[in-house]
C-alpha positions as CSV (number, residue, x, y, z in Angstrom):
1,M,13.6,-11.0,-7.0
2,K,10.7,-9.5,-5.0
3,V,8.8,-6.6,-6.4
4,I,6.3,-4.8,-4.1
5,L,4.0,-2.0,-5.1
6,S,2.6,-0.4,-2.0
7,F,1.6,2.9,-0.4
8,I,3.6,4.8,2.3
9,S,1.4,5.9,5.1
10,L,2.2,9.6,4.7
11,L,-1.5,10.3,4.5
12,L,-1.8,9.1,8.1
13,C,-4.4,6.5,7.0
14,Q,-4.6,2.9,6.1
15,T,-4.4,2.0,2.4
16,S,-4.5,-1.5,1.1
17,F,-3.1,-2.7,-2.2
18,A,-3.0,-5.8,-4.4
19,L,-1.0,-6.7,-7.5
20,P,-3.7,-7.0,-10.2
21,V,-1.7,-6.8,-13.5
22,Q,1.6,-7.8,-14.9
23,L,4.0,-5.0,-13.8
24,P,6.7,-3.6,-16.1
25,E,9.9,-5.7,-15.8
26,P,12.0,-4.0,-13.1
27,P,15.7,-3.5,-13.2
28,V,18.0,-5.8,-11.1
29,L,20.5,-3.6,-9.3
30,G,23.8,-4.2,-7.6
31,A,23.0,-3.1,-4.1
32,R,22.0,-4.6,-0.7
33,A,18.7,-2.7,-0.8
34,Y,16.9,-0.3,-3.1
35,L,13.6,1.4,-3.4
36,L,11.7,3.7,-5.8
37,Y,9.1,6.1,-4.5
38,D,6.6,8.3,-6.3
39,F,6.2,11.5,-4.4
40,A,2.8,12.6,-5.7
41,S,1.0,9.4,-5.2
42,N,2.9,8.2,-2.1
43,Q,3.5,4.9,-3.8
44,V,6.5,2.6,-3.6
45,L,7.0,1.4,-7.2
46,L,9.9,-0.9,-6.5
47,N,11.1,-2.4,-3.2
48,Q,14.0,-4.7,-2.8
49,N,14.9,-5.4,0.8
50,G,13.6,-1.9,1.6
51,N,12.4,-2.7,5.1
52,A,15.7,-4.3,6.3
53,R,17.8,-2.3,8.7
54,Q,20.9,-0.9,7.1
55,E,23.8,1.4,8.1
56,P,22.8,4.8,6.6
57,A,26.2,6.5,6.8
58,S,26.0,10.1,5.9
59,L,22.4,9.8,4.7
60,T,21.9,10.5,8.4
61,K,22.5,14.1,7.6
62,L,19.1,14.3,5.9
63,M,17.6,14.1,9.4
64,T,20.1,16.6,10.7
65,A,19.0,19.0,7.9
66,Y,15.4,18.3,8.6
67,I,15.7,19.3,12.2
68,A,17.8,22.4,11.3
69,F,15.1,23.5,8.8
70,S,12.4,22.9,11.5
71,A,14.4,25.1,13.9
72,I,14.4,27.9,11.3
73,K,10.7,27.5,10.7
74,Q,10.0,27.7,14.4
75,G,12.2,30.8,14.8
76,T,14.8,29.4,17.1
77,L,17.4,29.5,14.4
78,K,17.9,32.1,11.6
79,P,19.8,31.6,8.3
80,D,21.9,34.8,8.8
81,Q,22.6,34.0,12.5
82,S,26.3,33.6,13.4
83,L,27.3,30.6,15.4
84,T,30.6,29.7,17.1
85,V,32.2,26.4,16.1
86,P,32.6,24.3,19.3
87,A,36.0,22.6,19.7
88,D,34.3,19.2,20.0
89,A,32.6,19.7,16.6
90,I,36.0,19.3,14.7
91,K,37.5,16.6,16.9
92,N,38.4,13.3,15.2
93,T,37.2,14.5,11.8
94,N,40.5,13.9,9.9
95,G,39.8,11.6,7.0
96,E,36.1,12.3,7.1
97,S,33.9,14.6,5.1
98,R,34.5,18.1,6.4
99,M,33.5,21.7,5.7
100,L,37.0,22.6,7.0
101,L,35.8,24.6,10.0
102,K,38.1,25.7,12.7
103,A,37.4,25.7,16.5
104,E,35.9,29.0,17.7
105,Q,35.4,30.2,14.2
106,S,32.3,32.3,13.5
107,V,30.0,30.9,10.8
108,T,26.5,31.6,9.7
109,V,23.7,29.0,9.8
110,D,23.3,29.4,6.0
111,E,26.9,28.5,5.5
112,L,26.6,25.5,7.8
113,L,23.6,24.3,5.8
114,H,25.6,24.5,2.6
115,G,28.5,22.7,4.2
116,L,26.2,20.0,5.6
117,I,24.2,19.3,2.4
118,V,26.7,20.0,-0.4
119,Q,30.0,19.1,1.3
120,S,28.5,16.5,3.7
121,G,30.6,18.1,6.4
122,N,30.6,16.3,9.7
123,D,31.9,19.4,11.4
124,A,28.9,21.4,10.0
125,A,26.5,18.7,11.3
126,N,28.1,18.7,14.8
127,T,28.1,22.5,15.0
128,L,24.4,22.7,14.0
129,A,23.5,19.9,16.5
130,V,25.2,21.5,19.4
131,S,23.8,25.0,18.5
132,I,20.2,23.6,18.2
133,A,20.0,21.2,21.1
134,G,22.9,22.2,23.4
135,S,24.7,18.9,22.9
136,E,25.0,16.1,20.4
137,A,23.3,13.7,22.8
138,A,20.3,16.1,23.2
139,F,20.2,16.5,19.4
140,V,20.1,12.7,18.9
141,V,17.0,12.7,21.1
142,L,15.4,15.1,18.7
143,M,16.4,13.0,15.7
144,N,14.8,9.9,17.1
145,R,11.7,11.8,18.1
146,E,11.3,13.1,14.6
147,A,11.9,9.7,13.1
148,Q,9.1,8.2,15.2
149,R,6.8,11.1,14.3
150,L,7.4,10.6,10.6
151,G,6.7,6.9,10.8
152,M,10.3,5.7,10.3
153,T,9.8,2.4,12.1
154,N,13.1,0.8,11.3
155,T,15.3,3.8,12.2
156,H,17.4,4.7,15.3
157,F,20.1,7.3,15.4
158,T,23.0,7.6,17.8
159,N,24.8,10.6,16.2
160,P,24.1,13.5,13.8
161,V,26.7,12.6,11.1
162,G,26.3,8.8,10.4
163,M,29.3,7.3,12.2
164,P,29.0,3.5,12.4
165,D,27.3,2.2,15.6
166,A,25.4,-1.0,16.3
167,Q,22.4,1.1,17.3
168,H,22.6,3.5,14.4
169,Y,20.5,2.2,11.6
170,S,17.7,2.9,9.1
171,S,16.1,1.4,6.0
172,A,15.6,2.3,2.3
173,L,11.9,2.8,3.0
174,D,12.6,5.0,6.0
175,M,15.0,7.1,4.0
176,A,12.4,7.6,1.3
177,I,9.9,8.7,4.0
178,L,12.5,11.2,5.3
179,A,13.4,12.5,1.8
180,A,9.7,13.0,1.0
181,A,9.2,14.9,4.2
182,L,12.1,17.3,3.3
183,V,10.5,18.0,-0.1
184,R,7.1,18.4,1.3
185,D,7.8,20.4,4.5
186,F,10.7,22.6,3.3
187,P,10.4,23.3,-0.4
188,E,12.1,26.7,0.1
189,Y,15.3,24.9,1.3
190,Y,15.2,21.9,-1.0
191,P,17.2,23.6,-3.8
192,L,20.3,23.3,-1.6
193,F,20.3,19.5,-2.4
194,G,20.8,20.2,-6.1
195,L,23.9,22.4,-5.8
196,R,26.9,20.9,-7.5
197,D,29.5,22.6,-5.4
198,Y,30.1,25.0,-2.6
199,T,33.0,27.3,-1.7
200,F,33.8,28.1,1.9
201,N,37.0,29.9,3.0
202,N,38.2,29.9,-0.6
203,V,38.0,26.1,-0.8
204,T,35.6,24.7,-3.3
205,Q,34.2,21.2,-2.8
206,A,32.0,19.3,-5.2
207,N,28.8,17.6,-4.3
208,R,29.5,13.8,-4.1
209,N,26.1,13.1,-5.8
210,R,27.2,12.1,-9.3
211,L,23.5,11.8,-10.3
212,L,23.4,15.6,-10.5
213,W,25.8,15.3,-13.5
214,L,24.4,12.1,-15.0
215,D,20.7,13.0,-15.1
216,P,19.6,16.5,-16.3
217,F,16.3,16.1,-14.3
218,A,18.1,15.1,-11.0
219,D,18.0,17.8,-8.3
220,G,19.0,15.9,-5.1
221,M,19.5,14.6,-2.5
222,K,22.4,13.0,-0.5
223,T,25.2,10.5,-0.5
224,G,26.7,8.3,2.2
225,H,29.6,6.0,2.5
226,T,31.5,4.0,5.1
227,E,33.5,0.8,4.7
228,T,30.7,-1.2,6.4
229,A,27.7,0.6,4.8
230,G,29.1,0.6,1.3
231,F,28.1,3.4,-1.1
232,C,24.6,4.8,-0.5
233,L,22.5,7.4,-2.3
234,V,19.1,9.0,-1.9
235,G,18.4,10.5,-5.3
236,S,15.5,12.6,-6.6
237,A,14.5,13.8,-10.0
238,K,11.5,15.8,-11.4
239,R,10.3,15.5,-14.9
240,D,7.4,17.9,-15.8
241,K,5.4,18.0,-12.5
242,R,6.2,14.5,-11.4
243,R,8.9,13.7,-8.8
244,L,10.4,10.3,-8.0
245,I,12.8,9.5,-5.2
246,S,15.3,6.6,-5.4
247,V,17.2,5.0,-2.5
248,V,20.2,2.8,-3.1
249,L,22.0,1.3,-0.1
250,G,25.2,-0.8,-0.1
251,A,26.5,-0.4,-3.6
252,D,30.1,-1.3,-4.4
253,S,31.3,2.0,-5.7
254,D,30.6,5.7,-6.1
255,S,29.9,5.3,-9.8
256,Q,27.6,2.3,-9.2
257,R,25.4,4.0,-6.7
258,A,24.8,6.8,-9.2
259,S,24.2,4.5,-12.2
260,E,21.9,2.3,-10.2
261,S,19.9,5.2,-8.9
262,Q,19.5,6.5,-12.5
263,K,18.2,3.0,-13.5
264,L,15.6,3.2,-10.8
265,L,14.5,6.7,-11.8
266,N,14.4,5.9,-15.5
267,Y,12.3,2.8,-14.7
268,G,9.7,4.8,-12.8
269,F,9.4,7.6,-15.4
270,Q,9.3,5.3,-18.4
271,S,7.1,2.5,-17.0
272,F,4.4,4.2,-14.9
273,D,1.9,7.1,-15.2
274,A,0.9,9.2,-12.2
275,I,-2.7,10.3,-12.6
276,R,-4.6,12.9,-10.4
277,L,-7.9,11.3,-9.5
278,Y,-9.3,14.0,-7.3
279,Q,-8.3,17.5,-6.2
280,N,-8.0,18.7,-2.7
281,S,-11.4,19.1,-1.0
282,Q,-13.2,18.0,-4.2
283,S,-16.5,16.2,-3.5
284,V,-16.2,12.5,-4.4
285,T,-19.7,11.6,-3.2
286,R,-22.7,13.1,-1.3
287,V,-24.2,11.2,1.6
288,R,-27.3,11.4,3.8
289,V,-26.8,12.6,7.4
290,W,-29.3,11.7,10.1
291,K,-30.0,13.8,13.3
292,G,-27.9,16.7,12.1
293,T,-28.4,20.4,11.3
294,E,-27.6,19.4,7.7
295,S,-29.3,16.6,5.8
296,H,-26.4,15.9,3.4
297,L,-22.6,16.0,3.6
298,E,-19.8,15.9,1.0
299,L,-17.0,13.3,1.3
300,G,-13.6,13.6,-0.3
301,F,-9.9,14.1,0.5
302,R,-7.8,16.8,2.2
303,R,-5.1,16.7,-0.5
304,D,-4.9,16.0,-4.2
305,L,-5.2,12.2,-4.7
306,Y,-2.8,10.8,-7.2
307,L,-2.5,7.2,-8.3
308,T,0.5,5.6,-10.1
309,I,-0.3,2.7,-12.5
310,P,1.6,0.9,-15.2
311,K,1.5,2.9,-18.5
312,G,-1.5,2.2,-20.7
313,Q,-3.7,0.8,-18.0
314,F,-5.9,3.8,-17.2
315,A,-8.8,2.6,-19.2
316,Q,-8.9,-0.5,-17.0
317,L,-9.1,1.5,-13.8
318,K,-12.6,1.4,-12.1
319,A,-13.8,3.0,-8.8
320,S,-16.5,2.1,-6.3
321,I,-17.5,3.8,-3.0
322,E,-18.6,2.2,0.3
323,T,-19.9,4.4,3.1
324,H,-20.5,3.7,6.8
325,Q,-24.3,3.6,7.0
326,P,-26.2,5.1,8.7
327,I,-24.2,8.3,9.0
328,V,-25.4,10.0,12.2
329,A,-24.5,13.5,13.5
330,P,-22.4,14.9,15.1
331,I,-19.8,14.6,12.3
332,T,-16.4,16.2,12.6
333,S,-14.6,17.6,9.5
334,G,-11.9,15.0,8.6
335,Q,-13.8,12.1,10.1
336,Q,-13.5,8.9,8.0
337,L,-17.0,7.9,6.7
338,G,-16.2,5.6,3.8
339,V,-13.7,4.2,1.4
340,L,-12.9,4.6,-2.2
341,K,-12.0,1.2,-3.8
342,L,-10.1,0.9,-7.0
343,T,-9.8,-2.0,-9.3
344,L,-7.4,-2.4,-12.3
345,A,-8.2,-5.0,-15.0
346,G,-11.1,-6.2,-12.8
347,K,-8.9,-7.0,-9.8
348,P,-8.5,-5.1,-6.5
349,Y,-5.8,-2.4,-6.7
350,A,-6.1,0.2,-3.9
351,E,-8.3,1.6,-1.2
352,F,-8.4,5.2,0.1
353,P,-10.4,6.5,3.2
354,L,-13.1,9.1,2.4
355,I,-13.4,11.8,4.9
356,A,-16.0,14.4,5.8
357,L,-15.2,17.7,4.1
358,D,-17.3,19.7,6.7
359,S,-18.7,19.3,10.2
360,V,-22.3,18.6,11.0
361,T,-23.7,19.4,14.5
362,L,-26.6,17.8,16.2
363,A,-30.1,19.0,15.3
364,N,-32.7,20.0,17.8
365,V,-34.6,17.4,19.9
366,F,-37.6,17.4,17.5
367,S,-35.5,16.8,14.4
368,R,-33.5,14.1,16.1
369,G,-36.6,12.3,17.2
370,W,-38.2,12.4,13.8
371,D,-35.0,11.0,12.2
372,S,-34.9,8.2,14.8
373,I,-38.4,7.2,13.7
374,R,-37.5,7.3,10.1
375,L,-34.3,5.2,10.7
376,L,-36.4,2.7,12.7
377,V,-38.9,2.4,9.9
378,Q,-36.2,2.1,7.3
379,K,-34.5,-0.7,9.3
380,Y,-37.6,-2.8,9.5
381,S,-39.0,-2.1,6.0
382,P,-39.1,-5.1,3.7
383,I,-36.5,-5.2,1.0
């Protein structure tokens, strides 16, 4: 079995990683693909076939929810807004997951979101899609645009509900990226994914995510199933302040996808520690700046930097810094000017780009000229 420990590029930067130490023995699961992701550190702790294209089934609705949340955030949709259910939204939904909507029925956006997330209603997904984009086809364009923006490189959608199609696919890694984006971008709506049931029109339907009953720390996210996709589950759990996201694709049964997801989550919580190395905007190092209005500049990160390592290995973690010399103004805040290199047990482990925490503008002509002379002297001075 192949175990990969790597970093998802949610920081919009390049990070390299090597396997330096013996990793905790991972579980072997009964599924076509599975992946475990640490939300705080942006690390993939376990990856089995996670980049392979798979049928996502109703996991597709995570993207439908993401776009709906985005529309609310942008003000084009409101939770208390009433929408009319299009007749096409409920066509051919017999035997599928449904919210039990009726054509021309008036329903609020909030109700539709509950029906989409808790009940996995295809009718709710279709109604939201048409209301947001004007048609399902136009909504699919939005889905693929967002997938590309989020870095879901092995994903393509053809419908908002997850109906089987040769051109409708995703991967375990891409589903983890999408799940993390939902947690990160819409924390106010994330609790919807942890609801165990929802009642609409006096009909109560239970959430199909059995993980919500098996694991007291589980609070999301979404199930999926078709005959060809098998049983799929994106799960999430938070213990103390640490959140892990699990993805299981192609399990053999409803109970198996839940039990295998719990194995993944238990493995991550029990075998790894997530450590905060630096706080947002904390200075990691101070560098000399030439030809600028400031002679020195602080380098660091624009978000808290966490690192996940096998338990008991922190004492063996060492850091070194390399900067791009000479550093010459003008410098823009956020510009990469170096790299933080980490080793574990004396072997390469990870690298993170160091960025300028402030901007530095060009100095006057006299100061720039003086610095040019000093740089020239420094260049040709004997070592």
